C-alpha positions as CSV (number, residue, x, y, z in Angstrom):
1,X,120.0,131.0,123.3
2,X,122.0,129.1,120.6
3,X,119.7,126.0,121.0
4,X,116.1,125.5,121.3
5,X,114.2,123.0,123.5
6,X,111.8,121.0,121.4
7,X,108.2,121.3,122.5
8,X,107.4,117.6,123.2
9,X,106.2,115.9,126.3
10,X,109.1,113.5,127.1
11,X,110.7,112.3,130.6
12,X,114.0,114.3,129.4
13,X,113.9,117.4,127.2
14,X,115.5,117.5,123.7
15,X,117.8,120.3,122.8
16,X,118.3,121.1,119.1
17,X,120.9,123.2,117.3
18,X,119.4,122.6,114.0
19,X,117.8,126.0,113.9
20,X,114.9,124.7,111.9
21,X,111.8,122.7,112.7
22,X,112.1,119.1,112.5
23,X,110.0,116.8,110.3
24,X,107.2,114.6,111.9
25,X,109.4,111.4,111.6
26,X,112.5,113.2,112.9
27,X,110.3,114.5,115.8
28,X,109.0,111.2,116.6
29,X,112.4,109.5,116.5
30,X,113.6,112.1,118.8
31,X,110.6,111.5,121.2
32,X,111.3,107.7,121.2
33,X,114.9,108.2,122.3
34,X,114.0,110.9,125.1
35,X,111.4,108.4,126.3
36,X,113.7,105.7,127.4
37,X,114.0,105.3,131.2
38,X,117.8,105.2,131.3
39,X,118.5,108.3,129.1
40,X,120.4,110.9,131.1
41,X,119.3,114.6,131.6
42,X,118.7,115.4,127.9
43,X,119.2,114.6,124.2
44,X,121.3,116.8,122.1
45,X,120.7,117.3,118.3
46,X,123.5,118.8,116.2
47,X,122.8,121.2,113.3
48,X,123.2,118.5,110.6
49,X,120.4,116.2,112.3
50,X,118.3,114.1,110.0
51,X,116.6,110.6,110.0
52,X,118.6,107.5,110.9
53,X,118.0,104.0,112.2
54,X,116.6,104.1,115.9
55,X,118.2,107.4,116.8
56,X,118.6,110.5,114.5
57,X,121.9,111.1,112.7
58,X,123.5,113.9,114.5
59,X,122.3,113.0,117.8
60,X,124.1,112.8,121.0
61,X,122.5,110.5,123.7
62,X,124.1,110.1,127.3
63,X,122.7,107.0,129.1
64,X,123.2,105.4,132.6
65,X,124.0,101.7,132.9
66,X,122.7,101.1,129.3
67,X,123.8,101.4,125.7
68,X,121.9,101.0,122.5
69,X,123.8,99.4,119.6
70,X,121.6,100.8,116.8
71,X,122.1,104.3,118.2
72,X,125.7,104.3,117.4
73,X,125.1,104.5,113.7
74,X,124.0,101.8,111.3
75,X,121.3,102.8,108.6
76,X,119.5,100.4,106.3
77,X,117.5,100.5,103.3
78,X,114.1,98.7,102.8
79,X,111.4,97.1,100.7
80,X,107.9,97.7,99.8
81,X,105.4,95.6,101.7
82,X,104.6,93.4,98.7
83,X,108.1,92.3,98.1
84,X,108.2,88.4,98.2
85,X,110.5,86.4,100.6
86,X,111.0,82.7,100.0
87,X,110.9,80.9,103.3
88,X,112.0,77.4,104.2
89,X,108.2,76.2,104.1
90,X,108.4,76.2,100.5
91,X,106.2,79.3,100.0
92,X,107.0,83.1,99.4
93,X,105.4,85.7,101.6
94,X,105.3,89.5,101.3
95,X,107.7,91.1,103.5
96,X,104.9,93.4,104.9
97,X,103.0,90.4,106.3
98,X,106.1,88.8,107.7
99,X,106.6,92.0,109.8
100,X,103.0,91.9,111.1
101,X,103.3,88.5,112.1
102,X,106.3,89.4,114.7
103,X,107.6,85.9,114.5
104,X,111.0,84.2,113.8
105,X,111.2,82.3,110.6
106,X,113.9,80.8,108.3
107,X,115.3,82.4,105.1
108,X,118.0,81.7,102.6
109,X,121.3,83.7,102.9
110,X,124.4,83.6,101.1
111,X,127.9,83.3,102.9
112,X,131.1,85.1,102.1
113,X,132.2,82.0,100.1
114,X,129.2,82.3,98.1
115,X,127.4,79.1,99.6
116,X,123.6,79.4,100.0
117,X,122.5,78.7,103.7
118,X,119.6,78.8,105.9
119,X,119.3,81.3,108.7
120,X,116.9,82.6,111.2
121,X,115.3,86.1,110.6
122,X,112.7,88.5,111.8
123,X,110.9,91.3,109.9
124,X,110.0,95.0,110.8
125,X,108.5,98.2,109.4
126,X,111.6,100.5,109.0
127,X,110.5,103.6,107.6
128,X,107.2,105.5,106.7
129,X,106.5,107.3,103.5
130,X,109.9,106.4,102.0
131,X,111.5,107.3,98.7
132,X,111.5,104.6,96.2
133,X,113.0,103.2,93.1
134,X,112.5,100.2,91.0
135,X,115.1,97.8,90.0
136,X,114.3,95.8,86.8
137,X,116.0,92.4,86.4
138,X,116.7,90.6,83.1
139,X,114.6,87.5,84.3
140,X,111.4,89.8,84.1
141,X,111.2,90.5,88.1
142,X,111.0,93.9,89.6
143,X,112.1,95.1,93.0
144,X,110.9,98.2,94.6
145,X,113.2,99.5,97.4
146,X,114.7,102.6,98.8
147,X,117.7,103.9,96.9
148,X,120.0,103.2,99.8
149,X,119.1,99.2,100.1
150,X,122.2,97.3,99.3
151,X,121.9,94.4,96.9
152,X,124.5,91.8,96.8
153,X,126.7,91.8,93.6
154,X,127.8,88.5,91.9
155,X,131.3,88.7,93.5
156,X,129.8,88.8,97.0
157,X,130.1,92.7,97.6
158,X,127.3,95.1,98.1
159,X,126.0,98.1,96.1
160,X,123.3,100.5,97.0
161,X,120.2,100.1,94.7
162,X,120.6,103.8,93.6
163,X,124.1,103.3,92.4
164,X,123.3,100.1,90.3
165,X,124.0,100.4,86.5
166,X,122.4,98.4,83.7
167,X,124.1,95.3,83.2
168,X,125.4,94.8,86.8
169,X,125.5,91.1,87.8
170,X,123.5,90.3,91.1
171,X,124.2,87.2,93.3
172,X,121.5,84.7,92.1
173,X,119.0,82.5,94.0
174,X,117.8,79.8,92.0
175,X,115.4,77.2,93.2
176,X,113.2,74.4,91.5
177,X,111.0,71.6,92.2
178,X,112.3,68.1,91.2
179,X,110.1,65.2,89.9
180,X,109.6,64.0,93.4
181,X,108.5,67.3,94.9
182,X,111.5,68.2,96.7
183,X,112.9,71.9,96.4
184,X,116.4,72.3,94.9
185,X,118.7,75.1,95.5
186,X,121.5,75.9,93.2
187,X,124.8,76.8,94.9
188,X,126.5,79.9,93.3
189,X,130.0,78.9,94.1
190,X,129.6,75.5,92.3
191,X,126.5,75.5,90.1
192,X,125.5,72.4,91.8
193,X,121.9,71.8,92.9
194,X,121.3,70.7,96.6
195,X,118.1,69.5,98.2
196,X,116.6,72.3,100.2
197,X,116.4,70.1,103.3
198,X,120.0,69.3,103.2
199,X,120.7,73.1,102.9
200,X,118.8,73.5,106.3
201,X,120.7,70.4,107.9
202,X,124.1,71.6,106.8
203,X,123.2,75.2,108.2
204,X,123.1,73.7,111.7
205,X,119.4,74.2,112.1
206,X,118.8,70.7,113.0
207,X,121.8,70.0,115.2
208,X,124.7,67.6,114.6
209,X,123.9,65.3,111.8
210,X,123.9,61.8,113.4
211,X,124.9,58.5,111.8
212,X,122.8,55.2,111.9
213,X,124.6,51.8,112.1
214,X,124.5,50.1,108.6
215,X,122.2,52.9,107.2
216,X,122.5,55.9,105.2
217,X,121.2,59.2,106.9
218,X,118.2,60.7,105.3
219,X,115.8,63.5,106.3
220,X,112.1,62.8,106.9
221,X,109.4,65.3,106.4
222,X,107.0,65.0,109.2
223,X,104.0,66.3,107.4
224,X,104.8,64.4,104.1
225,X,105.1,67.8,102.4
226,X,108.5,67.5,100.4
227,X,108.5,71.3,99.9
228,X,108.2,72.3,103.7
229,X,111.6,72.5,105.0
230,X,111.0,74.3,108.2
231,X,113.4,72.9,110.9
232,X,110.5,71.7,113.1
233,X,109.2,69.6,110.0
234,X,112.4,67.8,109.5
235,X,113.9,64.8,111.2
236,X,117.0,62.6,110.7
237,X,116.4,59.0,110.1
238,X,118.3,55.9,108.7
239,X,117.3,55.3,105.0
240,X,116.2,51.7,105.9
241,X,114.1,52.8,109.0
242,X,112.6,55.6,106.7
243,X,111.4,53.2,104.0
244,X,109.9,50.8,106.7
245,X,108.2,53.8,108.2
246,X,106.4,54.7,104.8
247,X,105.6,51.2,104.2
248,X,103.9,50.6,107.5
249,X,101.9,53.8,106.7
250,X,100.9,52.5,103.4
251,X,99.7,49.2,104.9
252,X,97.6,50.9,107.5
253,X,96.3,53.6,105.3
254,X,94.5,53.3,102.1
255,X,94.1,57.1,101.7
256,X,97.3,57.4,99.5
257,X,95.3,55.5,96.8
258,X,92.0,57.3,97.2
259,X,90.2,59.4,94.6
260,X,90.1,62.1,97.4
261,X,94.0,62.0,97.5
262,X,94.2,62.2,94.0
263,X,92.0,65.3,93.7
264,X,93.8,66.9,96.4
265,X,97.1,66.1,94.8
266,X,95.8,67.9,91.5
267,X,94.7,71.0,93.6
268,X,98.1,71.1,95.1
269,X,99.8,71.1,91.7
270,X,97.5,74.0,90.4
271,X,98.0,76.0,93.7
272,X,101.8,75.5,93.1
273,X,101.4,77.0,89.5
274,X,100.3,80.3,91.0
275,X,103.3,80.8,93.4
276,X,106.4,82.6,91.8
277,X,108.5,79.3,92.4
278,X,106.0,77.1,90.8
279,X,105.3,79.5,88.0
280,X,109.1,79.4,87.1
281,X,109.0,75.7,87.3
282,X,106.2,75.1,84.8
283,X,107.6,78.0,82.7
284,X,110.9,76.1,82.4
285,X,108.8,72.9,81.3
286,X,107.0,74.9,78.8
287,X,110.4,76.4,77.5
288,X,111.6,72.8,76.9
289,X,108.5,72.3,74.6
290,X,109.0,75.6,72.5
291,X,112.6,74.4,72.1
292,X,111.5,70.9,71.0
293,X,109.0,72.7,68.7
294,X,111.6,74.7,67.1
295,X,114.4,72.3,66.7
296,X,112.2,69.3,65.7
297,X,109.1,70.7,64.0
298,X,108.3,67.5,62.1
299,X,108.5,65.4,65.1
300,X,106.5,68.0,67.1
301,X,103.6,68.0,64.5
302,X,103.6,64.2,64.6
303,X,103.4,64.2,68.2
304,X,100.4,66.6,68.6
305,X,98.4,65.7,65.4
306,X,95.8,63.9,67.3
307,X,95.3,66.6,69.9
308,X,92.0,67.8,68.4
309,X,90.9,71.0,66.9
310,X,92.6,73.3,69.2
311,X,96.0,71.5,68.4
312,X,95.3,71.6,64.5
313,X,94.4,75.4,64.8
314,X,97.6,76.2,66.8
315,X,99.7,74.2,64.1
316,X,97.9,76.2,61.4
317,X,98.8,79.4,63.1
318,X,102.5,78.5,64.0
319,X,104.9,79.9,61.5
320,X,102.6,80.0,58.7
321,X,103.9,83.3,57.2
322,X,107.4,83.3,55.3
323,X,108.4,86.4,57.5
324,X,107.5,84.5,60.8
325,X,109.3,81.3,59.7
326,X,112.4,83.4,58.5
327,X,112.4,85.4,61.8
328,X,112.1,82.4,64.0
329,X,114.9,80.7,62.3
330,X,117.0,83.8,62.4
331,X,116.5,84.1,66.2
332,X,117.0,80.4,66.9
333,X,120.5,80.5,64.9
334,X,121.7,83.7,66.2
335,X,125.1,83.6,68.1
336,X,125.8,85.2,71.3
337,X,129.0,85.8,73.4
338,X,128.9,84.8,77.0
339,X,130.3,87.9,78.8
340,X,131.7,85.7,81.5
341,X,133.9,83.1,79.5
342,X,133.6,84.4,76.0
343,X,131.9,81.0,74.7
344,X,129.8,81.4,71.7
345,X,126.3,80.2,72.4
346,X,123.4,79.6,69.9
347,X,120.0,81.4,70.5
348,X,118.8,83.5,73.5
349,X,117.6,80.5,75.3
350,X,120.8,78.9,74.7
351,X,122.6,81.8,76.3
352,X,120.2,81.8,79.3
353,X,120.8,78.3,80.1
354,X,124.8,78.6,79.5
355,X,124.8,81.5,82.1
356,X,122.7,79.6,84.6
357,X,124.1,76.1,84.1
358,X,127.9,77.2,83.6
359,X,128.1,80.2,85.9
360,X,125.2,80.0,88.1
361,X,123.8,83.3,87.3
362,X,121.8,85.3,84.7
363,X,120.3,87.8,87.0
364,X,121.5,91.2,85.6
365,X,120.1,94.7,86.1
366,X,118.3,96.0,83.0
367,X,117.1,99.2,84.4
368,X,116.9,101.5,87.5
369,X,113.6,103.6,87.6
370,X,113.0,106.5,90.1
371,X,109.4,106.2,91.3
372,X,107.1,109.0,92.1
373,X,105.0,107.2,94.9
374,X,106.2,106.7,98.2
375,X,105.4,103.9,100.6
376,X,105.9,102.5,104.1
377,X,109.0,100.0,103.8
378,X,110.2,96.9,105.5
379,X,113.3,95.0,106.0
380,X,114.6,91.7,107.6
381,X,117.2,91.2,110.4
382,X,119.5,88.3,109.7
383,X,121.9,88.5,112.6
384,X,124.4,85.6,111.4
385,X,124.8,86.7,107.8
386,X,123.4,90.1,107.2
387,X,121.5,89.1,103.8
388,X,118.7,87.1,102.6
389,X,117.0,86.0,99.2
390,X,114.1,87.6,97.4
391,X,111.7,85.6,95.2
392,X,112.9,87.9,92.6
393,X,116.0,85.6,92.7
394,X,118.8,87.9,94.3
395,X,120.2,88.5,97.6
396,X,119.8,91.9,99.1
397,X,122.4,93.2,103.1
398,X,131.6,103.2,112.1
399,X,133.2,106.2,110.6
400,X,135.7,109.0,111.3
401,X,137.9,111.5,109.7
402,X,141.5,112.5,109.6
403,X,143.4,115.6,108.5
404,X,147.0,116.7,108.4
405,X,148.5,120.1,107.6
406,X,151.6,119.5,105.3
407,X,154.5,122.0,104.8
408,X,153.7,122.2,101.1
409,X,152.1,125.5,99.5
410,X,149.6,125.9,96.7
411,X,152.1,126.9,94.1
412,X,153.9,123.5,94.4
413,X,150.6,121.9,93.3
414,X,150.3,123.7,89.9
415,X,150.0,121.5,86.9
416,X,150.1,118.2,89.3
417,X,146.6,117.8,90.5
418,X,145.3,115.3,87.8
419,X,148.1,113.0,88.3
420,X,147.9,113.1,92.1
421,X,144.3,112.1,91.8
422,X,144.9,109.2,89.4
423,X,147.8,108.0,91.7
424,X,145.5,108.1,94.7
425,X,142.8,106.2,92.8
426,X,145.3,103.6,91.9
427,X,146.6,103.3,95.5
428,X,143.5,103.3,97.7
429,X,140.7,101.1,96.8
430,X,137.3,102.9,96.8
431,X,133.5,101.6,97.0
432,X,133.5,97.8,97.4
433,X,137.0,97.2,96.2
434,X,139.8,95.6,98.5
435,X,143.6,95.6,98.4
436,X,145.1,92.8,96.2
437,X,147.7,92.4,98.8
438,X,148.0,92.9,102.4
439,X,150.9,95.1,103.4
440,X,153.2,94.6,106.2
441,X,151.7,97.4,108.3
442,X,148.3,95.8,108.3
443,X,149.6,92.3,109.1
444,X,151.4,93.7,112.1
445,X,148.3,95.5,113.5
446,X,148.0,94.5,117.2
447,X,144.2,94.3,116.8
448,X,144.2,91.0,115.0
449,X,145.3,89.4,118.3
450,X,141.7,90.1,119.5
451,X,139.9,88.9,116.3
452,X,139.2,85.5,117.8
453,X,137.4,87.3,120.7
454,X,134.9,89.2,118.5
455,X,131.3,88.1,118.1
456,X,131.0,84.7,116.6
457,X,128.9,85.9,113.7
458,X,132.1,87.7,112.2
459,X,134.8,85.0,112.6
460,X,134.7,84.0,108.9
461,X,135.6,87.8,108.0
462,X,139.1,88.1,109.2
463,X,140.6,87.8,105.7
464,X,138.0,90.3,104.1
465,X,138.8,92.7,107.0
466,X,142.6,92.5,106.5
467,X,141.9,93.2,102.7
468,X,139.7,96.1,103.3
469,X,142.2,97.8,105.8
470,X,143.5,100.6,104.1
471,X,140.4,101.1,101.5
472,X,138.0,104.0,101.6
473,X,134.6,102.5,101.2
474,X,131.5,104.1,99.6
475,X,128.7,106.6,100.1
476,X,130.1,110.0,101.4
477,X,133.5,108.7,102.1
478,X,136.2,110.8,100.7
479,X,139.9,111.7,99.9
480,X,140.8,115.4,99.5
481,X,143.7,117.8,98.9
482,X,142.7,121.0,100.3
483,X,144.2,124.6,100.6
484,X,143.6,126.8,103.7
485,X,143.3,130.5,103.4
486,X,147.1,131.0,103.8
487,X,147.6,128.6,100.7
488,X,149.0,125.8,102.9
489,X,148.1,122.2,101.7
490,X,146.0,119.8,103.9
491,X,145.4,116.2,103.2
492,X,142.0,114.8,104.6
493,X,139.9,111.6,104.5
494,X,136.9,110.3,105.7
495,X,136.3,106.5,106.3
496,X,135.5,104.0,108.8
497,X,135.4,100.2,110.0
498,X,134.4,99.0,106.7
499,X,132.4,95.9,106.4
500,X,133.6,94.2,109.6
501,X,132.3,97.0,111.5
502,X,128.9,96.9,109.8
503,X,128.6,93.1,110.5
504,X,129.5,93.6,114.1
505,X,127.0,96.3,114.7
506,X,124.3,94.1,112.9
507,X,125.0,91.0,115.0
508,X,125.0,93.1,118.3
509,X,121.6,94.8,117.3
510,X,120.1,91.3,116.6
511,X,121.3,90.1,120.0
512,X,119.8,93.3,121.8
513,X,116.4,92.7,120.0
514,X,116.2,89.1,121.1
515,X,117.1,90.0,124.7
516,X,114.2,92.6,124.5
517,X,111.8,90.2,123.1
518,X,112.6,87.6,126.0
519,X,112.3,90.3,128.6
520,X,109.0,91.4,127.0
521,X,110.4,95.0,126.8
522,X,107.9,97.5,125.3
523,X,110.1,99.7,123.3
524,X,108.8,102.7,121.3
525,X,111.1,101.4,118.5
526,X,112.7,97.9,118.2
527,X,115.9,99.5,117.1
528,X,116.2,101.1,120.6
529,X,116.8,97.7,122.2
530,X,119.8,98.0,124.6
531,X,122.4,96.1,126.8
532,X,122.5,96.5,130.4
533,X,125.8,97.3,132.1
534,X,127.3,94.5,134.1
535,X,125.9,91.7,131.7
536,X,127.8,89.5,129.6
537,X,126.1,90.8,126.4
538,X,127.0,94.3,127.4
539,X,130.8,93.4,128.0
540,X,131.0,91.7,124.6
541,X,129.4,94.6,122.7
542,X,131.7,97.2,124.5
543,X,134.7,95.1,123.6
544,X,133.6,94.7,120.0
545,X,132.7,98.4,119.8
546,X,136.3,99.5,121.0
547,X,137.9,97.1,118.6
548,X,135.8,98.5,115.7
549,X,136.9,102.0,116.5
550,X,140.5,101.0,116.8
551,X,140.1,99.3,113.4
552,X,138.7,102.2,111.8
553,X,141.4,104.6,113.2
554,X,144.1,102.4,112.0
555,X,142.3,102.1,108.7
556,X,142.7,105.9,108.3
557,X,146.2,105.8,109.3
558,X,147.2,103.2,106.6
559,X,145.5,105.2,103.9
560,X,146.9,108.6,105.1
561,X,150.5,107.0,104.9
562,X,149.9,106.1,101.3
563,X,148.1,109.5,100.6
564,X,151.2,111.3,102.2
565,X,153.8,109.2,100.3
566,X,152.0,110.1,96.9
567,X,151.8,113.9,97.6
568,X,155.5,113.7,98.7
569,X,156.5,112.1,95.7
570,X,155.0,114.7,93.5
571,X,155.9,117.9,95.7
572,X,159.2,116.7,97.3
573,X,160.6,114.2,95.0
574,X,159.7,111.5,97.5
575,X,161.4,113.0,100.5
576,X,159.5,112.4,103.8
577,X,158.0,115.4,105.5
578,X,156.8,115.9,109.1
579,X,153.0,117.2,109.4
580,X,152.6,120.7,111.0
581,X,149.3,119.4,112.6
582,X,147.5,116.2,112.5
583,X,143.6,115.7,113.6
584,X,142.0,112.3,113.8
585,X,138.4,112.1,115.2
586,X,135.6,109.5,115.4
587,X,131.9,109.8,115.0
588,X,129.3,107.1,115.0
589,X,130.9,105.8,118.4
590,X,130.1,105.5,122.1
591,X,132.5,106.3,125.1
592,X,132.3,106.3,128.8
593,X,132.5,109.9,130.1
594,X,131.9,112.2,132.9
595,X,129.0,114.8,132.3
596,X,127.3,117.1,135.0
597,X,129.2,115.2,137.6
598,X,128.1,111.7,136.6
599,X,129.5,108.7,134.8
600,X,127.6,108.1,131.8
601,X,127.8,106.3,128.3
602,X,127.8,108.9,125.7
603,X,126.7,107.8,122.1
604,X,127.6,110.1,119.4
605,X,125.7,109.3,116.1
606,X,126.9,111.4,113.4
607,X,128.6,113.8,115.9
608,X,132.2,114.4,116.9
609,X,133.5,115.1,120.4
610,X,134.4,118.9,120.9
611,X,135.7,119.1,124.4
612,X,137.8,122.3,125.2
613,X,140.9,122.2,123.1
614,X,139.8,119.0,121.2
615,X,140.5,119.3,117.5
616,X,137.8,118.2,115.1
617,X,137.0,118.1,111.4
618,X,133.6,119.3,109.9
619,X,133.7,118.9,106.2
620,X,131.3,120.4,103.7
621,X,130.1,118.8,100.5
622,X,132.2,118.0,97.5
623,X,133.4,121.5,96.1
624,X,132.2,123.4,99.3
625,X,134.4,124.6,102.3
626,X,135.5,122.3,105.2
627,X,136.6,123.3,108.7
628,X,139.3,122.4,111.2
629,X,137.8,123.3,114.6
630,X,138.6,123.3,118.2
631,X,136.1,122.5,120.8
632,X,134.6,124.8,123.2
633,X,133.4,122.2,125.7
634,X,129.8,123.3,125.7
635,X,128.2,121.1,128.4
636,X,124.7,121.1,127.0
637,X,125.9,119.3,123.9
638,X,127.8,116.9,125.9
639,X,130.9,118.4,124.4
640,X,130.0,117.6,121.0
641,X,129.5,119.1,117.3
642,X,128.4,118.2,114.1
643,X,130.2,115.7,111.6
644,X,129.4,117.5,108.5
645,X,126.8,119.6,106.6
646,X,124.2,116.9,106.5
647,X,122.2,116.1,103.5
648,X,119.6,118.4,102.3
649,X,117.9,115.9,99.9
650,X,118.2,112.2,99.1
651,X,120.6,110.9,96.6
652,X,117.8,109.8,94.2
653,X,116.2,113.3,94.3
654,X,119.8,114.9,93.8
655,X,120.1,112.9,90.5
656,X,116.7,114.0,89.4
657,X,117.1,117.7,90.1
658,X,120.7,118.2,89.0
659,X,122.5,117.8,85.7
660,X,126.1,117.1,84.9
661,X,126.5,120.8,83.9
662,X,125.3,121.7,87.4
663,X,128.1,119.4,88.9
664,X,130.6,120.6,86.7
665,X,129.6,124.4,87.8
666,X,129.5,123.6,91.5
667,X,132.9,121.8,91.4
668,X,134.7,124.4,89.4
669,X,138.2,124.4,90.3
670,X,138.3,120.9,91.9
671,X,140.1,118.0,90.4
672,X,137.4,115.3,90.6
673,X,135.2,113.0,88.8
674,X,132.5,114.9,86.9
675,X,130.3,112.2,85.8
676,X,126.8,110.7,86.7
677,X,128.3,108.2,89.1
678,X,129.1,111.1,91.6
679,X,125.9,113.3,90.8
680,X,124.3,112.5,94.1
681,X,127.2,114.0,95.9
682,X,126.9,117.4,94.3
683,X,127.2,120.4,96.9
684,X,123.7,121.4,96.3
685,X,122.4,118.2,97.7
686,X,123.8,119.2,101.0
687,X,122.9,121.9,103.6
688,X,125.0,125.1,103.2
689,X,128.0,124.3,105.5
690,X,128.2,128.0,106.4
691,X,124.7,127.9,107.9
692,X,125.6,124.7,109.7
693,X,128.9,126.3,111.0
694,X,126.9,129.4,112.3
695,X,124.2,127.3,114.1
696,X,127.2,125.7,116.2
697,X,129.3,128.8,116.9
698,X,128.9,128.2,120.7
699,X,130.0,124.6,120.4
700,X,133.4,125.3,118.3
701,X,135.8,127.8,117.1
702,X,137.3,127.6,113.6
703,X,141.1,126.9,113.3
704,X,141.3,126.7,109.7
705,X,139.0,127.1,106.6
706,X,139.7,124.6,103.8
707,X,138.9,124.4,100.2
708,X,139.4,121.1,98.1
709,X,141.5,121.3,95.0
710,X,141.4,117.3,94.7
711,X,138.4,115.1,95.7
712,X,137.9,111.4,95.3
713,X,134.6,110.0,96.2
714,X,134.0,106.4,97.5
């Protein structure tokens, strides 16, 4: 039998084409999915199956009258349980404790326009025994997270922690407490400090801001704790009414002048100093004293001369040696160049303050350190914005393939591979880069007519979605020039629905979880929250899913048109040619289909449809073989096959095991980058594609075997 039935007790069986035993976490994930009441007949696992979010990557699930958004394919990275998250109440909490509380709370998020807002969020355990690394920042903070967790860069885009480099600038989150006890938040887009309670209000969490006749609108803290900005603790008032209210309290209550109140006030200040925000506040006050001490030493000595023995002893020890005095003077007068504006700034502290005050950031990556230990990890769901601030001071956050067979042959490529690669890299943005201009074909795409009908959480992203149309993305996305066994030239690429697709998915996953919570559903995994057919939420999700799939397909069309023109320029003098065969297939998607005589919704997460005569693409790793296939219509797999080889190890592990020499050897004969930036994509980090193909011989037949000669990674 080409597949095996897993020995687990579930309402429906799980069939696996992996030809190897699943890990305990993989088995649990498969069991969770197969335990849902609306899953139809059985769950099918493809040869490249591995851990995902909610459902395994490489799984095919058929459902009756319901669909799970997270099972379509959105993976997330996560943080260790001790990672601190600042909340609206003015305190920071370990993310693990927030997950255990199972309650909604308010965090700080950053919008596309680099404005800090407040948003509702929930926390959850996302992975057990996860691989970790440490991100060290130049403010002394450290973040422990999974290598695939995305951190927000200073320009508003995201990058996986494992791909960050020393010197990378991250989107900052600055907060401080003013002289009256109110928390201030610095806006990255302007550098202006804004009171946190007005950040809450301007985010819409208090409703419409009212006006009061003849008065200025202010915000009252009901419990008189100025740092507690939870929406339920805030109330709009007129400024005159607010002053009158406070006067009435003073007249009626002498508590505010009592020794008891003063003692509690001192205790509160001491407690504040133990928090990260309070520590930073008092550290900055201390820094001001140090600067005063360095810049006006005689005045400082006069100021502290009567401070007793400890003060005198400190002055004796302070800069008493000639070497110490020289070093202090040299550091204080050293000139630094601001990397953003080029200004010359005196002293390290001066540079720190210049960056912070003039440009709104000084959070740079100092080092990325792989960790040997493994831990359970957690993350937040912030449906509206998809990111949240950490106490460390930074913000943290649908695919398919296309191939065409050209009339060109291998001999026409001789001596031209490098220039083709360079031209492709110049014409098609990769990673988080976008197109500078929106071309006419993109502007004329009919899908923009429906953009206003999409989930409200993505309405602000239309401009970004336009600029990302015709861009590759990151991770395992690629552009390749290949040769088949008959030396014909093929053009192949792998990309998806970019940021807009990811944000649509996150918004709908959040909605599904909220519905499950309201209904009291006891799901084996919150990421298996679902929409029921016939409901408005299902209809909205289905509409947005189809839109994202159309966007992803047209994105590939736009890139392939540029790809083809560049190759034609080099091989045909710019003359247009007609493809001999064109293949375009989705993975990470859902469709309504008929299987075993019944209408079902089929979700292919990291799998490709393989009905009889369906053409598909199964790529290997960079430098390995890829395959153009035709489906056999295997009913047990719901007419599906794998979408690639599947990773054998994590990106971080690959970087630790392999060297640049290994990469050069394993990509011999391929015109591609051969540097540390793509070391995690080395062929050895993936399952052997030949074995993956052998395991699904009953699912597809091979039409063409390809070998890359040019490869560009996202």
